[in-house]
KOLNUKOL-35963 format. One record per residue (C-alpha): residue number from 1; x negated, y, z negated. Coordinates in Angstrom, 1 decimal, padded with zeros to 4 digits, always signed. Each point is the difference from the previous one (the first is absolute). Layout:
+-----+--------+--------+--------+
!   i !     c1 !     c2 !     c3 !
+-----+--------+--------+--------+
! NUM !      X !      Y !      Z !
...
+-----+--------+--------+--------+
***
This chain:
+-----+--------+--------+--------+
!   i !     c1 !     c2 !     c3 !
+-----+--------+--------+--------+
!   1 ! +000.0 ! +000.0 ! +000.0 !
!   2 ! -001.3 ! +003.4 ! +000.9 !
!   3 ! -001.0 ! +002.4 ! -002.8 !
!   4 ! +001.8 ! +003.3 ! -000.5 !
!   5 ! -001.5 ! +003.1 ! +001.6 !
!   6 ! -002.6 ! +001.9 ! -002.0 !
!   7 ! +001.1 ! +003.1 ! -001.9 !
!   8 ! -002.0 ! +002.3 ! +002.3 !
!   9 ! +002.0 ! -001.1 ! +003.1 !
!  10 ! +003.5 ! +001.0 ! +001.0 !
!  11 ! +002.4 ! -002.1 ! -002.2 !
!  12 ! +001.9 ! -002.8 ! +001.7 !
!  13 ! +003.7 ! -000.2 ! -001.1 !
!  14 ! +002.5 ! -002.8 ! +000.8 !
!  15 ! +003.7 ! +001.0 ! -000.1 !
!  16 ! +002.4 ! -002.9 ! -000.5 !
!  17 ! +003.7 ! +000.4 ! +000.8 !
!  18 ! +002.5 ! -002.1 ! +001.9 !
!  19 ! +001.5 ! +003.3 ! +001.3 !
!  20 ! -002.3 ! +000.6 ! +003.0 !
!  21 ! +001.1 ! +003.6 ! +000.4 !
!  22 ! -000.9 ! +000.8 ! -003.6 !
!  23 ! -003.3 ! -001.9 ! +000.2 !
!  24 ! -001.0 ! +001.9 ! +003.2 !
!  25 ! +001.0 ! +003.3 ! -001.6 !
!  26 ! -002.2 ! -000.5 ! -003.0 !
!  27 ! -002.9 ! -001.0 ! +002.2 !
!  28 ! +000.4 ! +003.2 ! +002.0 !
!  29 ! -000.1 ! +002.0 ! -003.2 !
!  30 ! -003.1 ! -001.8 ! -001.2 !
!  31 ! -001.8 ! +000.4 ! +003.3 !
!  32 ! +000.8 ! +003.7 ! -000.1 !
!  33 ! -002.0 ! +000.1 ! -003.2 !
!  34 ! -002.9 ! -001.8 ! +001.7 !
!  35 ! +000.6 ! -003.4 ! -001.6 !
!  36 ! -000.3 ! -003.2 ! +002.0 !
!  37 ! +003.6 ! -001.3 ! -000.1 !
!  38 ! +001.5 ! -003.3 ! +001.1 !
!  39 ! +003.3 ! -001.7 ! -000.6 !
!  40 ! +001.5 ! -003.4 ! -000.7 !
!  41 ! +003.7 ! -000.8 ! +000.2 !
!  42 ! +000.1 ! -002.8 ! -002.5 !
!  43 ! -001.9 ! -001.2 ! -003.1 !
!  44 ! -001.4 ! -003.0 ! +001.8 !
!  45 ! -001.3 ! +002.2 ! +002.8 !
!  46 ! -001.6 ! +002.2 ! -002.6 !
!  47 ! -001.8 ! -002.9 ! -001.6 !
!  48 ! -001.4 ! -001.1 ! +003.3 !
!  49 ! -001.3 ! +003.5 ! +000.7 !
!  50 ! -001.6 ! +000.3 ! -003.4 !
!  51 ! -001.7 ! -003.3 ! +000.4 !
!  52 ! -001.4 ! +001.1 ! +003.4 !
!  53 ! -001.0 ! +003.5 ! -000.9 !
!  54 ! +000.6 ! +001.1 ! -003.5 !
!  55 ! +001.2 ! +003.7 ! -000.3 !
!  56 ! -000.8 ! +002.5 ! -002.8 !
!  57 ! +003.7 ! +000.4 ! -000.9 !
!  58 ! +003.3 ! -001.8 ! +000.6 !
!  59 ! +003.3 ! +001.9 ! -000.1 !
!  60 ! +003.0 ! -002.3 ! +000.0 !
!  61 ! +003.8 ! +000.5 ! -000.2 !
!  62 ! +001.4 ! -002.1 ! -002.9 !
!  63 ! +003.1 ! -001.2 ! +001.9 !
!  64 ! -000.8 ! -002.1 ! +003.0 !
!  65 ! +001.5 ! -003.1 ! +001.6 !
!  66 ! -001.8 ! -003.1 ! -001.0 !
!  67 ! -002.8 ! +000.7 ! -002.5 !
!  68 ! +000.7 ! +003.2 ! -002.0 !
!  69 ! -002.5 ! +002.7 ! -000.7 !
!  70 ! -000.4 ! -001.2 ! -003.6 !
!  71 ! -000.8 ! -003.5 ! +001.2 !
!  72 ! -002.4 ! +001.3 ! +002.6 !
!  73 ! -001.7 ! +002.0 ! -002.7 !
!  74 ! -000.5 ! -003.1 ! -002.1 !
!  75 ! -001.5 ! -001.9 ! +003.1 !
!  76 ! -002.3 ! +002.9 ! +000.8 !
!  77 ! -001.3 ! +000.2 ! -003.6 !
!  78 ! -000.9 ! -003.7 ! +000.2 !
!  79 ! -001.6 ! +000.5 ! +003.4 !
!  80 ! -001.9 ! +003.3 ! -000.7 !
!  81 ! +000.2 ! +000.9 ! -003.7 !
!  82 ! -001.4 ! +003.5 ! +000.4 !
!  83 ! +002.2 ! +001.0 ! +003.0 !
!  84 ! +002.3 ! +002.8 ! -001.1 !
!  85 ! +003.7 ! -000.4 ! +000.9 !
!  86 ! +002.6 ! +002.8 ! +000.1 !
!  87 ! +003.7 ! -000.9 ! -000.1 !
!  88 ! +002.7 ! +002.0 ! +001.6 !
!  89 ! +003.3 ! -000.3 ! -001.9 !
!  90 ! +003.5 ! +001.3 ! +000.5 !
!  91 ! +001.1 ! +003.2 ! -001.8 !
!  92 ! +001.0 ! -000.6 ! -003.6 !
!  93 ! -001.3 ! -003.6 ! -000.1 !
!  94 ! -001.9 ! +000.4 ! -003.2 !
!  95 ! +000.0 ! -003.8 ! -000.7 !
!  96 ! -001.7 ! -000.6 ! +003.3 !
!  97 ! -002.7 ! +002.6 ! -000.7 !
!  98 ! -000.6 ! -001.5 ! -003.5 !
!  99 ! -000.3 ! -003.5 ! +001.5 !
! 100 ! -002.5 ! +001.3 ! +002.5 !
! 101 ! -002.2 ! +001.5 ! -002.6 !
! 102 ! +000.2 ! -003.2 ! -002.1 !
! 103 ! -001.3 ! -002.0 ! +002.9 !
! 104 ! -002.9 ! +002.4 ! +000.3 !
! 105 ! +001.0 ! +002.5 ! +002.6 !
! 106 ! -002.3 ! +003.0 ! +000.4 !
! 107 ! +003.0 ! +002.3 ! +000.3 !
! 108 ! +003.5 ! +000.2 ! +001.4 !
! 109 ! +002.1 ! +002.6 ! +001.8 !
! 110 ! +003.8 ! +000.2 ! +000.4 !
! 111 ! +001.9 ! +000.7 ! +003.2 !
! 112 ! +000.7 ! +002.5 ! +001.2 !
! 113 ! -003.3 ! +001.8 ! -000.3 !
! 114 ! -001.8 ! +002.9 ! +001.7 !
! 115 ! -003.1 ! -000.6 ! +002.1 !
! 116 ! -002.2 ! +002.2 ! -002.1 !
! 117 ! +001.1 ! -001.8 ! -003.1 !
! 118 ! -000.7 ! -003.3 ! +001.7 !
! 119 ! -003.5 ! +001.1 ! +001.1 !
! 120 ! -000.9 ! +001.4 ! -003.5 !
! 121 ! +000.9 ! -003.4 ! -001.5 !
! 122 ! -002.1 ! -001.9 ! +002.6 !
! 123 ! -003.0 ! +002.3 ! -000.6 !
! 124 ! +000.3 ! -000.5 ! -003.8 !
! 125 ! +000.1 ! -003.8 ! +000.3 !
! 126 ! -003.0 ! -000.1 ! +002.4 !
! 127 ! -002.0 ! +002.4 ! -002.3 !
! 128 ! +000.7 ! -002.3 ! -002.9 !
! 129 ! -001.1 ! -003.0 ! +002.0 !
! 130 ! -003.3 ! +001.8 ! +000.9 !
! 131 ! -000.5 ! +000.8 ! -003.6 !
! 132 ! +000.5 ! -003.6 ! -001.0 !
! 133 ! -002.5 ! -001.1 ! +002.7 !
! 134 ! -002.5 ! +002.5 ! -001.2 !
! 135 ! +000.4 ! -001.1 ! -003.6 !
! 136 ! -000.5 ! -003.6 ! +001.1 !
! 137 ! -003.1 ! +001.0 ! +001.9 !
! 138 ! -001.4 ! +001.9 ! -002.9 !
! 139 ! +000.7 ! -002.9 ! -002.4 !
! 140 ! -001.8 ! -002.3 ! +002.5 !
! 141 ! -003.0 ! +002.4 ! -000.1 !
! 142 ! +000.1 ! +000.0 ! -003.8 !
! 143 ! +000.2 ! -003.8 ! +000.0 !
! 144 ! -003.1 ! -000.2 ! +002.2 !
! 145 ! -001.8 ! +002.7 ! -002.1 !
! 146 ! +000.8 ! -001.6 ! -003.3 !
! 147 ! -000.1 ! -003.7 ! +001.0 !
! 148 ! -002.2 ! -002.4 ! -001.9 !
! 149 ! -002.3 ! -000.3 ! +003.0 !
! 150 ! -000.9 ! +003.7 ! -000.4 !
! 151 ! -001.2 ! -000.4 ! -003.5 !
! 152 ! -003.9 ! +000.0 ! +000.0 !
! 153 ! -001.1 ! -003.1 ! -002.0 !
! 154 ! -003.2 ! -002.0 ! +000.6 !
! 155 ! -000.4 ! -000.7 ! -003.8 !
! 156 ! +001.1 ! -003.5 ! -001.0 !
! 157 ! +002.0 ! +001.3 ! -003.0 !
! 158 ! +001.8 ! +002.6 ! +002.1 !
! 159 ! +000.8 ! -002.7 ! +002.6 !
! 160 ! +001.5 ! -002.1 ! -002.7 !
! 161 ! +002.3 ! +002.9 ! -001.0 !
! 162 ! +001.2 ! +000.3 ! +003.6 !
! 163 ! +000.6 ! -003.7 ! +000.3 !
! 164 ! +002.2 ! +000.2 ! -003.1 !
! 165 ! +001.8 ! +003.0 ! +001.4 !
! 166 ! +000.8 ! -001.9 ! +003.2 !
! 167 ! +001.5 ! -002.9 ! -002.0 !
! 168 ! +002.8 ! +002.1 ! -001.6 !
! 169 ! +000.4 ! +002.8 ! +002.5 !
! 170 ! +003.6 ! -001.1 ! +000.9 !
! 171 ! +001.0 ! -000.9 ! -003.5 !
! 172 ! +002.5 ! +002.4 ! -001.7 !
! 173 ! -001.7 ! -000.5 ! -003.4 !
! 174 ! -001.6 ! +002.9 ! -001.7 !
! 175 ! -003.7 ! +000.6 ! +000.2 !
! 176 ! -002.6 ! +001.7 ! -002.2 !
! 177 ! -003.2 ! +001.3 ! +001.5 !
! 178 ! -002.7 ! +000.7 ! -002.5 !
! 179 ! -003.4 ! +001.7 ! +000.4 !
! 180 ! -001.9 ! +003.2 ! -000.7 !
! 181 ! +001.0 ! +003.3 ! +001.6 !
! 182 ! -001.0 ! +000.3 ! +003.6 !
! 183 ! -000.3 ! -003.7 ! +000.7 !
! 184 ! +002.7 ! +000.0 ! +002.6 !
! 185 ! +003.1 ! -001.2 ! -001.9 !
! 186 ! +002.2 ! +002.3 ! +002.0 !
! 187 ! -001.3 ! -001.5 ! +003.2 !
! 188 ! +000.7 ! -003.6 ! -001.2 !
! 189 ! +003.6 ! +001.1 ! -001.0 !
! 190 ! +000.6 ! +001.4 ! +003.5 !
! 191 ! -001.4 ! -003.2 ! +001.6 !
! 192 ! +002.4 ! -002.0 ! -002.1 !
! 193 ! +002.9 ! +002.1 ! +001.4 !
! 194 ! -001.0 ! +000.3 ! +003.6 !
! 195 ! -001.0 ! -003.6 ! +000.4 !
! 196 ! +003.4 ! -001.1 ! -001.5 !
! 197 ! +003.5 ! -000.4 ! +001.4 !
! 198 ! +000.8 ! +003.3 ! -001.7 !
! 199 ! -002.4 ! +001.9 ! +002.3 !
! 200 ! +002.9 ! +001.8 ! +001.9 !
! 201 ! +001.4 ! +001.4 ! -003.3 !
! 202 ! -001.6 ! +002.8 ! -002.1 !
! 203 ! -003.1 ! -000.3 ! -002.0 !
! 204 ! +000.5 ! +002.5 ! -002.9 !
! 205 ! -003.0 ! +000.7 ! -002.3 !
! 206 ! +000.2 ! +001.8 ! -003.4 !
! 207 ! -002.9 ! +000.8 ! -002.3 !
! 208 ! +001.4 ! -000.5 ! -003.5 !
! 209 ! -002.9 ! +002.1 ! -001.5 !
! 210 ! +000.7 ! +003.0 ! +002.2 !
! 211 ! +003.6 ! +000.6 ! -000.9 !
! 212 ! +001.0 ! +001.5 ! -003.4 !
! 213 ! +001.7 ! -002.4 ! -002.4 !
! 214 ! +003.2 ! +002.0 ! +000.0 !
! 215 ! +000.3 ! -000.2 ! +003.8 !
! 216 ! -001.1 ! -003.5 ! +000.9 !
! 217 ! +003.4 ! -001.6 ! -000.9 !
! 218 ! +001.9 ! +002.2 ! +002.3 !
! 219 ! -002.6 ! -000.5 ! +002.8 !
! 220 ! +000.3 ! -003.8 ! -000.3 !
! 221 ! +003.8 ! -000.3 ! -000.5 !
! 222 ! +001.4 ! +003.2 ! +001.4 !
! 223 ! +002.8 ! +002.0 ! -001.5 !
! 224 ! +003.5 ! +001.3 ! +000.7 !
! 225 ! +001.1 ! +003.6 ! +000.3 !
! 226 ! +000.4 ! +001.5 ! -003.5 !
! 227 ! -002.0 ! -002.8 ! -001.7 !
! 228 ! -002.1 ! +002.8 ! -001.6 !
! 229 ! -000.3 ! +003.7 ! +000.1 !
! 230 ! -001.9 ! +000.4 ! +003.2 !
! 231 ! +001.7 ! -002.9 ! +001.8 !
! 232 ! +001.9 ! +002.1 ! +002.5 !
! 233 ! +000.4 ! -002.9 ! +002.5 !
! 234 ! -000.5 ! -003.7 ! -000.1 !
! 235 ! -003.3 ! -001.5 ! +000.9 !
! 236 ! -001.0 ! -003.6 ! +001.0 !
! 237 ! -002.7 ! -001.6 ! -002.1 !
! 238 ! -003.0 ! -001.7 ! +001.4 !
! 239 ! +001.5 ! -003.4 ! -000.6 !
! 240 ! +002.8 ! +000.9 ! +002.3 !
! 241 ! -002.4 ! +001.7 ! +002.5 !
! 242 ! -002.0 ! -003.2 ! +000.2 !
! 243 ! +003.1 ! -002.1 ! +000.8 !
! 244 ! -001.1 ! -003.1 ! +001.9 !
! 245 ! -003.6 ! +000.9 ! -000.3 !
! 246 ! -002.7 ! +000.3 ! -002.7 !
! 247 ! -000.3 ! +002.3 ! -003.0 !
! 248 ! -003.7 ! +000.5 ! -001.0 !
! 249 ! -000.3 ! +000.9 ! -003.7 !
! 250 ! -003.6 ! +001.3 ! -000.2 !
! 251 ! -001.6 ! +000.4 ! -003.4 !
! 252 ! +002.8 ! -002.0 ! -001.6 !
! 253 ! -002.0 ! +000.0 ! -003.3 !
! 254 ! +000.8 ! +003.7 ! -000.4 !
! 255 ! +003.8 ! -000.5 ! +000.1 !
! 256 ! +001.6 ! +001.3 ! -003.2 !
! 257 ! +000.9 ! -002.8 ! -002.4 !
! 258 ! +003.6 ! +001.3 ! -000.2 !
! 259 ! +000.5 ! -000.6 ! +003.8 !
! 260 ! -001.6 ! -003.4 ! +000.1 !
! 261 ! +003.1 ! -001.7 ! -001.4 !
! 262 ! +002.2 ! +001.6 ! +002.7 !
! 263 ! -002.4 ! -001.0 ! +002.7 !
! 264 ! +000.1 ! -003.6 ! -001.3 !
! 265 ! +003.8 ! -000.1 ! +000.2 !
! 266 ! +000.0 ! +001.4 ! +003.6 !
! 267 ! -002.5 ! -002.7 ! +001.1 !
! 268 ! +002.0 ! -002.8 ! -001.7 !
! 269 ! +003.5 ! +001.2 ! +001.0 !
! 270 ! -000.9 ! +001.4 ! +003.4 !
! 271 ! +002.3 ! +002.9 ! -000.8 !
! 272 ! -000.7 ! +003.7 ! -000.7 !
! 273 ! +002.2 ! +002.6 ! -001.7 !
! 274 ! -000.8 ! +003.6 ! +000.9 !
! 275 ! +000.0 ! +002.5 ! -002.9 !
! 276 ! +003.5 ! +001.2 ! -000.6 !
! 277 ! +001.6 ! -002.9 ! +001.9 !
! 278 ! +002.5 ! -002.4 ! -001.4 !
! 279 ! -000.6 ! -002.8 ! +002.5 !
! 280 ! -003.0 ! -002.0 ! +001.0 !
! 281 ! -001.2 ! -000.4 ! +003.6 !
! 282 ! -001.6 ! -003.2 ! +001.3 !
! 283 ! -003.5 ! +000.3 ! +001.4 !
! 284 ! -002.2 ! -002.1 ! +002.2 !
! 285 ! -003.6 ! +001.1 ! -000.7 !
! 286 ! -003.3 ! -001.8 ! -000.5 !
! 287 ! -002.0 ! +001.4 ! -002.9 !
! 288 ! -003.8 ! +000.2 ! +000.3 !
! 289 ! -001.8 ! +001.6 ! -002.9 !
! 290 ! -003.6 ! +001.0 ! -000.5 !
! 291 ! -002.1 ! +001.1 ! -003.0 !
! 292 ! -003.6 ! +000.8 ! -000.9 !
! 293 ! +000.6 ! -000.7 ! -003.6 !
! 294 ! -000.1 ! -003.3 ! -001.9 !
! 295 ! +003.7 ! -000.6 ! -000.6 !
! 296 ! -000.8 ! -002.9 ! -002.4 !
! 297 ! -001.7 ! +002.6 ! -002.3 !
! 298 ! +002.8 ! +002.4 ! +000.5 !
! 299 ! +002.5 ! -002.7 ! -001.1 !
! 300 ! -002.1 ! -000.7 ! -003.1 !
! 301 ! -000.1 ! +003.8 ! -000.7 !
! 302 ! +003.8 ! +000.2 ! +000.3 !
! 303 ! -000.2 ! +002.2 ! +003.1 !
! 304 ! +001.4 ! -002.4 ! +002.5 !
! 305 ! +002.8 ! -002.6 ! -000.2 !
! 306 ! -001.1 ! -003.6 ! +000.2 !
! 307 ! +003.3 ! -001.0 ! +001.6 !
! 308 ! -000.4 ! +002.5 ! +002.8 !
! 309 ! -003.6 ! -001.1 ! +000.6 !
! 310 ! +001.0 ! -003.6 ! +000.4 !
! 311 ! +002.9 ! +001.0 ! +002.2 !
! 312 ! -002.2 ! +002.0 ! +002.3 !
! 313 ! -003.0 ! -002.4 ! +000.0 !
! 314 ! +001.7 ! -002.7 ! +002.1 !
! 315 ! -003.0 ! +000.4 ! +002.3 !
! 316 ! -003.2 ! +001.8 ! -000.9 !
! 317 ! -002.9 ! +001.3 ! +002.1 !
! 318 ! -003.2 ! +001.3 ! -001.7 !
! 319 ! -002.1 ! +002.2 ! +002.3 !
! 320 ! -003.7 ! -000.1 ! -000.8 !
! 321 ! -001.8 ! +003.4 ! -000.4 !
! 322 ! -002.3 ! +001.1 ! +002.8 !
! 323 ! -003.2 ! -000.7 ! -002.0 !
! 324 ! +001.0 ! -003.7 ! +000.0 !
! 325 ! +000.5 ! -000.1 ! +003.7 !
! 326 ! -003.1 ! +001.7 ! +001.3 !
! 327 ! +000.0 ! -002.0 ! +003.2 !
! 328 ! +003.0 ! +002.0 ! +001.0 !
! 329 ! -001.8 ! +003.4 ! -000.5 !
! 330 ! -001.7 ! +000.2 ! +003.5 !
! 331 ! +003.3 ! -001.0 ! +001.7 !
! 332 ! +001.9 ! +002.7 ! -002.0 !
! 333 ! -002.7 ! +002.6 ! +000.8 !
! 334 ! +000.3 ! -000.7 ! +003.7 !
! 335 ! +003.8 ! +000.2 ! -000.2 !
! 336 ! +000.0 ! +003.3 ! -001.9 !
! 337 ! -002.8 ! +001.4 ! +002.2 !
! 338 ! +002.1 ! -000.5 ! +003.2 !
! 339 ! +003.1 ! +001.5 ! -001.6 !
! 340 ! -001.9 ! +002.9 ! -001.6 !
! 341 ! -001.9 ! +000.9 ! +003.2 !
! 342 ! +003.3 ! -000.1 ! +002.0 !
! 343 ! +001.6 ! +002.4 ! -002.4 !
! 344 ! -003.0 ! +002.3 ! -000.1 !
! 345 ! -000.6 ! -000.1 ! +003.7 !
! 346 ! -003.7 ! -001.1 ! -000.5 !
! 347 ! -002.1 ! -002.9 ! +001.4 !
! 348 ! -000.6 ! -002.9 ! -002.3 !
! 349 ! -003.2 ! +000.6 ! -001.9 !
! 350 ! -002.8 ! -002.4 ! -000.8 !
! 351 ! +000.0 ! -001.1 ! -003.6 !
! 352 ! -003.4 ! +000.6 ! -001.4 !
! 353 ! -001.6 ! -002.8 ! -002.1 !
! 354 ! +000.1 ! +002.1 ! -003.1 !
! 355 ! +003.8 ! +000.5 ! +000.4 !
! 356 ! +000.6 ! -003.7 ! +000.7 !
! 357 ! -002.0 ! -000.9 ! -003.1 !
! 358 ! +002.0 ! +002.4 ! -002.0 !
! 359 ! +003.3 ! -001.4 ! +001.3 !
! 360 ! -001.0 ! -003.6 ! -000.7 !
! 361 ! -001.3 ! +000.7 ! -003.6 !
! 362 ! +002.5 ! +002.6 ! -001.2 !
! 363 ! +002.6 ! -001.3 ! -002.5 !
! 364 ! +003.0 ! +001.6 ! +001.7 !
! 365 ! +002.1 ! +000.8 ! -003.0 !
! 366 ! +002.6 ! +001.4 ! +002.4 !
! 367 ! -000.2 ! -003.1 ! +002.2 !
! 368 ! +001.1 ! +000.2 ! +003.7 !
! 369 ! +001.6 ! +003.4 ! -000.5 !
! 370 ! -003.3 ! +001.5 ! -001.2 !
! 371 ! -001.9 ! -001.6 ! +002.9 !
! 372 ! +002.4 ! +001.5 ! +002.5 !
! 373 ! -000.4 ! +003.4 ! -001.6 !
! 374 ! -003.8 ! -000.3 ! +000.1 !
! 375 ! +000.0 ! -000.9 ! +003.7 !
! 376 ! +002.3 ! +002.8 ! +000.8 !
! 377 ! -002.2 ! +002.5 ! -001.8 !
! 378 ! -003.1 ! -001.5 ! +001.6 !
! 379 ! +001.4 ! +000.2 ! +003.5 !
! 380 ! +000.7 ! +003.7 ! -000.5 !
! 381 ! -003.3 ! +000.9 ! -001.6 !
! 382 ! -002.2 ! -002.2 ! +002.2 !
! 383 ! -002.3 ! +001.7 ! +002.5 !
! 384 ! -001.9 ! -001.1 ! +003.1 !
! 385 ! +001.9 ! -003.3 ! +000.3 !
! 386 ! -001.3 ! -001.4 ! -003.3 !
! 387 ! +001.7 ! -000.5 ! -003.4 !
! 388 ! -002.3 ! -000.2 ! -003.0 !
! 389 ! +000.5 ! +000.0 ! -003.8 !
! 390 ! -000.3 ! +003.8 ! +000.1 !
! 391 ! +003.3 ! +000.2 ! +001.9 !
! 392 ! +001.9 ! -001.9 ! -002.7 !
! 393 ! +001.9 ! +001.7 ! -002.9 !
! 394 ! -002.2 ! +001.2 ! -002.8 !
! 395 ! +002.3 ! -001.5 ! -002.5 !
! 396 ! -001.0 ! -003.4 ! +001.3 !
! 397 ! -003.7 ! +000.6 ! +000.5 !
! 398 ! -000.9 ! +001.7 ! -003.3 !
! 399 ! -003.0 ! -000.7 ! -002.2 !
! 400 ! +001.3 ! -003.4 ! -001.2 !
! 401 ! -000.8 ! -003.1 ! +002.0 !
! 402 ! +003.0 ! -000.9 ! +002.0 !
! 403 ! +000.7 ! -003.3 ! -001.6 !
! 404 ! -001.2 ! +001.0 ! -003.5 !
! 405 ! -003.3 ! -001.9 ! +000.4 !
! 406 ! -002.0 ! +000.5 ! +003.1 !
! 407 ! -002.6 ! -002.6 ! -000.8 !
! 408 ! +002.6 ! -002.7 ! -000.6 !
! 409 ! +001.6 ! +000.8 ! +003.3 !
! 410 ! -003.4 ! -000.1 ! +001.7 !
! 411 ! -000.8 ! -003.4 ! -001.4 !
! 412 ! +003.4 ! -001.4 ! +000.9 !
! 413 ! -000.3 ! +001.2 ! +003.6 !
! 414 ! -003.8 ! -000.9 ! +000.3 !
! 415 ! -001.0 ! +003.5 ! +001.0 !
! 416 ! -003.6 ! +000.7 ! +000.9 !
! 417 ! -002.0 ! +002.4 ! -002.2 !
! 418 ! -000.1 ! +002.5 ! +003.0 !
! 419 ! +003.8 ! +000.0 ! +000.2 !
! 420 ! +000.4 ! +000.4 ! -003.8 !
! 421 ! -002.4 ! +003.0 ! +000.1 !
! 422 ! +001.9 ! +001.5 ! +003.0 !
! 423 ! +003.4 ! -000.4 ! -001.7 !
! 424 ! -001.2 ! +001.5 ! -003.3 !
! 425 ! -001.7 ! +002.9 ! +001.7 !
! 426 ! +003.2 ! +000.7 ! +002.0 !
! 427 ! +002.0 ! -000.1 ! -003.3 !
! 428 ! -002.4 ! +002.5 ! -001.6 !
! 429 ! +000.1 ! +002.2 ! +003.1 !
! 430 ! +003.8 ! +000.0 ! +000.0 !
! 431 ! +000.1 ! +000.8 ! -003.7 !
! 432 ! -001.9 ! +003.2 ! +000.6 !
! 433 ! +002.1 ! +001.1 ! +002.9 !
! 434 ! -002.5 ! -001.0 ! +002.7 !
! 435 ! -002.9 ! +002.1 ! -001.4 !
! 436 ! -003.0 ! -002.0 ! +001.1 !
! 437 ! -002.5 ! +002.0 ! -002.0 !
! 438 ! +001.9 ! -000.6 ! -003.2 !
! 439 ! +000.6 ! -003.6 ! +000.8 !
! 440 ! -003.7 ! -000.6 ! +000.7 !
! 441 ! -000.9 ! +001.7 ! -003.3 !
! 442 ! +002.4 ! -002.3 ! -001.9 !
! 443 ! -001.4 ! -003.1 ! +001.7 !
! 444 ! -003.6 ! +001.3 ! -000.6 !
! 445 ! -000.9 ! -000.3 ! +003.7 !
! 446 ! -000.8 ! +002.6 ! +002.7 !
! 447 ! +002.5 ! +001.0 ! +002.6 !
! 448 ! -001.8 ! -002.0 ! +002.7 !
! 449 ! +000.3 ! -003.2 ! -002.0 !
! 450 ! +003.7 ! +000.8 ! -000.6 !
! 451 ! +000.6 ! +000.3 ! +003.7 !
! 452 ! -001.7 ! -003.3 ! +000.6 !
! 453 ! +002.0 ! -001.8 ! -002.7 !
! 454 ! +003.2 ! +001.5 ! +001.4 !
! 455 ! -001.0 ! -001.3 ! +003.5 !
! 456 ! +000.0 ! +003.6 ! +001.4 !
! 457 ! -002.4 ! +001.9 ! +002.1 !
! 458 ! -002.0 ! +002.8 ! -001.8 !
! 459 ! +001.5 ! +002.7 ! +002.3 !
! 460 ! +003.6 ! -000.9 ! -000.8 !
! 461 ! +000.4 ! +002.5 ! -002.9 !
+-----+--------+--------+--------+
***
């Protein structure tokens, strides 16, 4: 079966009516508005045409001999689920219009109608179709961007995390993702969503630590008009906004204890009651939570409910910190270099040995987020196509050895004495703002020796 025309081409519309004169009249009106219009004088003929060359829109009279417009609508929905159908009904036939909408009609129009009214309705339905197509395209792009295959992982521990994620990607059970800040918990949560059957529904994130305690309840559950002083109109909560999709509760360990019992009840009952409402609303949402705190300790300290923890932790993923997956650092550097240079409009620089040594030995307390920031800064500050330690943030390259113990790092990585001297000399130089005279004095060597240890030419000052 041929696919519908693209949304950049002139829309093709099929008019279905057993009254040939009416069908031809509507086709003339549509052609006058630059649409491609064709007609069918029975439901069976319409089905044949759709199978051979699917249009962008079908407009059908509801009362026809043989198969009715409602029956045709059902058949078309099974044949091409995304094909919009507009039903033409007789004046005053409210029941027929309601039945059409129940069957999934994009719209309906009652006879008699004006040509301009008819064309406005057609334009609105086609515009909505284009918007739905664009949303599907964007969601497809998101799925490709956030898919498991796009997560950089050569480290065995990280590969194990991804294998576990694949095992329960389509389960509806709740998931907790643990790990230090900046390790990519948000990325894993998005991968869970966009790899699952819920990918076409919303992914709704909320940072529980970023919203004041007195507002987080209304954000999650919504409220009705008049529920409190400033509630001038009703508002859907994030549970309802995520209907059919995934609600990502980041930093769940920061959720107020008073709200945790309500969250537990929503998860168990699959119903939510907005503030000020008297009735509950059923929800279909998958919960994924993340935390950088030890929830077991929070439970022991009375700051987190044990029953909520066990209800959330049906599946758990523990993301290792960057310092424990150093094999991934060069891959991440390459990824962020390409992105950073594209954003800055610069050529990709060469990573100097001193910078790569720094990247590989630094403890990365901010994990991947800190590495990304360091690369972005380095790309902007780098000159002559080279990126060195001097181009990295001073907050990272201060007096202290990157990992807390330069010699231990050197032994662990089997560095040569020459490389250790070079790295230490570079750290001293960075600590004094690049002043080579001062650095040489601290190291108790002359400037020429400093240049040699840095691997630079004497005339490079």
